[in-house]
C-alpha positions as CSV (number, residue, x, y, z in Angstrom):
1,X,86.9,178.6,81.7
2,X,84.0,180.0,79.9
3,X,80.5,178.6,80.2
4,X,78.4,177.5,77.3
5,X,76.4,180.9,77.5
6,X,79.4,182.9,77.4
7,X,80.8,181.1,74.4
8,X,77.4,181.7,72.5
9,X,77.4,185.2,73.5
10,X,80.9,185.7,71.9
11,X,79.2,184.5,68.6
12,X,76.3,186.7,69.0
13,X,73.9,184.3,70.3
14,X,72.0,184.8,73.6
15,X,69.6,182.4,75.2
16,X,66.7,184.0,76.8
17,X,66.2,183.5,80.5
18,X,63.0,181.7,80.1
19,X,64.6,179.2,77.6
20,X,67.7,178.4,79.7
21,X,66.3,175.6,81.7
22,X,65.1,173.8,78.4
23,X,68.3,174.5,76.8
24,X,70.4,173.1,79.8
25,X,68.4,170.0,79.7
26,X,68.8,169.6,75.7
27,X,72.5,170.2,76.1
28,X,73.2,168.0,78.8
29,X,71.2,165.0,77.1
30,X,72.8,165.4,73.8
31,X,76.3,166.8,74.3
32,X,79.4,165.7,76.4
33,X,82.5,167.6,77.6
34,X,85.8,166.8,76.1
35,X,86.8,164.9,79.3
36,X,83.7,162.8,78.9
37,X,84.1,162.2,75.4
38,X,87.9,161.1,75.9
39,X,86.9,158.8,78.7
40,X,84.3,157.3,76.5
41,X,86.9,156.9,73.6
42,X,89.2,155.3,76.2
43,X,86.7,152.7,77.3
44,X,85.7,152.0,73.7
45,X,89.4,151.1,73.1
46,X,89.8,149.0,76.1
47,X,86.6,147.1,75.1
48,X,88.2,146.6,71.4
49,X,91.4,145.5,72.9
50,X,89.6,143.0,75.2
51,X,87.5,141.8,72.3
52,X,90.5,141.3,70.0
53,X,92.2,139.2,72.9
54,X,89.1,137.0,73.4
55,X,88.9,136.5,69.6
56,X,92.6,135.5,69.5
57,X,92.0,133.1,72.4
58,X,88.8,131.6,70.7
59,X,91.0,131.0,67.5
60,X,92.9,128.3,69.7
61,X,89.7,126.4,69.9
62,X,89.2,126.1,66.1
63,X,88.4,122.5,65.4
64,X,87.9,121.7,69.1
65,X,85.1,119.3,70.1
66,X,83.4,121.5,72.8
67,X,81.3,118.6,74.1
68,X,84.4,116.5,74.4
69,X,86.2,119.4,76.2
70,X,83.3,119.9,78.4
71,X,83.5,116.0,79.3
72,X,87.2,116.1,79.9
73,X,86.8,119.2,82.3
74,X,84.0,117.3,84.1
75,X,86.1,114.1,84.4
76,X,89.1,116.2,85.8
77,X,86.9,117.9,88.4
78,X,85.5,114.3,89.5
79,X,89.1,113.0,89.6
80,X,90.1,115.9,91.7
81,X,87.3,115.5,93.9
82,X,87.9,111.7,94.3
83,X,91.5,112.3,95.0
84,X,90.7,114.8,97.9
85,X,88.1,112.4,99.4
86,X,90.9,109.7,99.2
87,X,93.4,111.9,100.7
88,X,91.0,113.2,103.6
89,X,90.0,109.7,104.4
90,X,93.7,108.5,104.5
91,X,94.5,111.5,106.7
92,X,91.5,110.8,109.0
93,X,92.6,107.2,109.2
94,X,96.4,108.1,109.9
95,X,95.3,110.5,112.7
96,X,93.1,107.9,114.2
97,X,95.5,105.1,114.0
98,X,98.4,107.1,115.4
99,X,96.0,108.0,118.5
100,X,95.0,104.5,119.1
101,X,98.5,103.2,118.7
102,X,99.8,105.8,121.1
103,X,97.1,104.8,123.5
104,X,98.0,101.1,123.3
105,X,101.7,101.9,123.8
106,X,101.3,104.1,126.8
107,X,98.8,101.4,128.2
108,X,101.0,98.3,127.4
109,X,97.6,96.7,126.5
110,X,96.4,94.9,123.7
111,X,97.3,95.1,120.1
112,X,95.7,97.4,117.6
113,X,94.1,94.4,115.7
114,X,92.3,93.4,118.9
115,X,91.2,96.9,119.4
116,X,89.9,97.1,115.9
117,X,87.9,93.9,116.2
118,X,86.6,94.9,119.7
119,X,85.1,98.2,118.2
120,X,83.7,96.6,115.1
121,X,81.9,93.9,117.1
122,X,80.4,96.3,119.5
123,X,82.7,96.8,122.4
124,X,81.6,99.3,125.0
125,X,83.5,102.4,125.9
126,X,84.0,100.7,129.3
127,X,85.4,97.7,127.7
128,X,87.8,99.5,125.6
129,X,88.9,101.8,128.5
130,X,89.7,98.6,130.5
131,X,91.7,97.2,127.6
132,X,93.7,100.6,127.1
133,X,93.8,101.6,130.6
134,X,92.3,104.9,129.6
135,X,89.2,106.8,130.8
136,X,85.7,106.0,129.5
137,X,85.5,109.5,127.8
138,X,88.7,108.8,125.9
139,X,87.5,105.3,124.8
140,X,84.2,106.7,123.8
141,X,86.2,109.2,121.7
142,X,88.2,106.6,120.2
143,X,85.2,104.7,119.1
144,X,83.6,107.8,117.8
145,X,86.5,108.6,115.6
146,X,86.8,105.1,114.4
147,X,83.3,105.1,113.0
148,X,83.9,108.8,111.7
149,X,86.9,107.5,109.8
150,X,85.1,104.3,108.5
151,X,81.4,105.6,108.2
152,X,80.4,102.6,105.8
153,X,81.4,100.1,108.6
154,X,79.0,101.9,111.0
155,X,76.2,102.0,108.3
156,X,76.8,98.3,107.6
157,X,76.7,97.3,111.3
158,X,73.6,99.4,112.0
159,X,71.9,97.9,109.1
160,X,72.6,94.3,110.3
161,X,71.1,95.1,113.7
162,X,67.9,96.4,112.1
163,X,67.6,93.4,109.9
164,X,68.1,91.1,112.9
165,X,65.5,92.9,114.7
166,X,63.0,92.7,111.8
167,X,63.6,89.0,111.1
168,X,64.3,87.7,114.5
169,X,67.6,86.3,113.2
170,X,71.1,87.0,111.5
171,X,72.2,85.5,108.2
172,X,75.7,84.4,107.1
173,X,76.7,85.0,103.4
174,X,75.9,81.3,102.8
175,X,72.3,81.7,104.2
176,X,72.9,80.2,107.7
177,X,70.8,81.5,110.4
178,X,71.5,82.6,113.8
179,X,68.5,83.4,116.0
180,X,68.8,86.5,118.2
181,X,65.8,86.6,120.4
182,X,67.8,88.9,122.9
183,X,67.1,91.8,120.8
184,X,63.2,91.6,122.0
185,X,64.5,91.5,125.7
186,X,63.0,94.0,128.1
187,X,66.6,93.9,129.7
188,X,68.8,96.7,128.4
189,X,71.9,94.3,128.9
190,X,70.4,91.5,127.0
191,X,69.3,93.6,124.1
192,X,72.9,95.1,123.9
193,X,74.2,91.5,123.8
194,X,71.9,90.8,121.0
195,X,73.0,93.7,119.1
196,X,76.6,92.5,119.4
197,X,75.4,89.2,118.0
198,X,73.7,90.8,115.1
199,X,76.8,92.7,114.3
200,X,79.1,89.7,114.9
201,X,77.3,86.7,113.5
202,X,77.2,87.6,109.7
203,X,81.1,88.4,109.8
204,X,82.3,85.6,112.0
205,X,79.5,83.2,111.1
206,X,80.5,83.7,107.3
207,X,84.1,83.0,108.3
208,X,83.4,79.7,110.1
209,X,81.1,78.7,107.0
210,X,84.2,79.4,104.7
211,X,86.7,77.4,106.9
212,X,84.1,74.5,107.1
213,X,83.9,74.5,103.2
214,X,87.7,74.6,103.0
215,X,87.9,71.6,105.5
216,X,85.6,69.5,103.4
217,X,87.3,70.4,100.1
218,X,90.8,69.8,101.6
219,X,89.8,66.4,103.0
220,X,88.1,65.3,99.8
221,X,91.2,66.4,97.8
222,X,93.5,64.3,100.0
223,X,91.3,61.3,99.7
224,X,90.9,61.7,96.2
225,X,94.7,61.8,95.4
226,X,95.2,58.7,97.7
227,X,97.6,60.6,99.8
228,X,98.9,59.3,103.3
229,X,98.5,63.0,104.9
230,X,95.5,63.6,106.8
231,X,93.7,66.6,108.2
232,X,93.8,66.5,111.9
233,X,92.8,69.7,113.3
234,X,91.1,73.1,112.7
235,X,91.6,76.2,114.8
236,X,89.7,79.4,114.0
237,X,90.8,80.0,110.3
238,X,93.8,77.5,110.5
239,X,93.9,73.9,109.2
240,X,96.6,71.6,110.4
241,X,97.7,68.7,108.3
242,X,99.8,65.7,109.4
243,X,101.8,65.3,106.3
244,X,104.2,62.7,104.9
245,X,107.5,64.4,104.2
246,X,107.5,63.2,100.5
247,X,103.9,64.7,100.1
248,X,104.7,68.4,101.6
249,X,104.8,69.9,98.1
250,X,101.6,68.3,96.8
251,X,99.6,68.8,100.1
252,X,100.6,72.6,100.1
253,X,99.2,73.0,96.7
254,X,96.0,71.2,97.6
255,X,95.8,73.5,100.8
256,X,96.3,76.7,98.8
257,X,94.1,75.9,95.9
258,X,91.0,74.6,98.2
259,X,91.4,77.3,100.7
260,X,91.4,80.1,98.2
261,X,88.6,78.6,96.3
262,X,86.3,78.0,99.3
263,X,84.4,81.3,98.7
264,X,83.9,83.5,95.9
265,X,84.5,87.0,97.3
266,X,85.1,90.4,95.7
267,X,88.5,90.3,97.4
268,X,90.8,87.1,97.3
269,X,91.3,84.9,100.0
270,X,94.9,84.9,101.2
271,X,96.5,81.7,102.3
272,X,99.6,81.6,104.6
273,X,101.4,78.3,105.1
274,X,104.2,77.0,107.4
275,X,105.7,73.6,107.8
276,X,107.6,71.9,110.8
277,X,108.2,68.8,112.7
278,X,105.4,69.8,115.1
279,X,102.6,72.3,115.6
280,X,104.9,74.8,117.5
281,X,107.6,74.7,114.8
282,X,104.9,75.2,112.0
283,X,103.3,78.4,113.6
């Protein structure tokens, strides 16, 4: 293939040696080889095709409210994030529950409900290890996994302890105080006991308030309706009514109504009732 100088010479043109450097520079800056030209043309055609494709896609959005579309996309992203967080939380809960149930089954120890309440109310790794017949390290891992699975429970309990330290007492939801002087003790065991009280009192204290309110309301309702049935016993969250047989239906309605309405909570209070000739049968 001839170079540019040979081609020019064929046409009777010759570039002086002292001008060749300038000519080479000017030629390279202003002209391209055929291969370079063809490549540039191909790139141009590809860009044009891409632009045409984009324009066709944009036509699909004619009349679309872009702000609304962005809002829908944002909502979809938030929904997907929430679903993932929910799935991750349920999966973590499942893994934790399975591991605890397995330990309980192997140990033949207390049930999951008792273990759950034990952890919530500040059971130590030693106490849990004794309940499940496992090592203290395994028990500590269960407690750590529990609070990792339910982090808001941990933050709530820690918050109650800090409030009790600052105020010197714990409060139930109804404002009843439980002094906790143990929190200021120089004895570690006493302080730990105080922390468990601070965690426990707002929960079980509120439950105690609710059942007392229910007792008063049920007793007042029985008397206002002039019924023969009488409230005879309260055990934890349970009320025992000695009921005339012909009043069973009316007393059941009173119990359900007054116990459900004993407290206005963000979750409903469930009421479970049983009847029998004696307390054993009723349970």
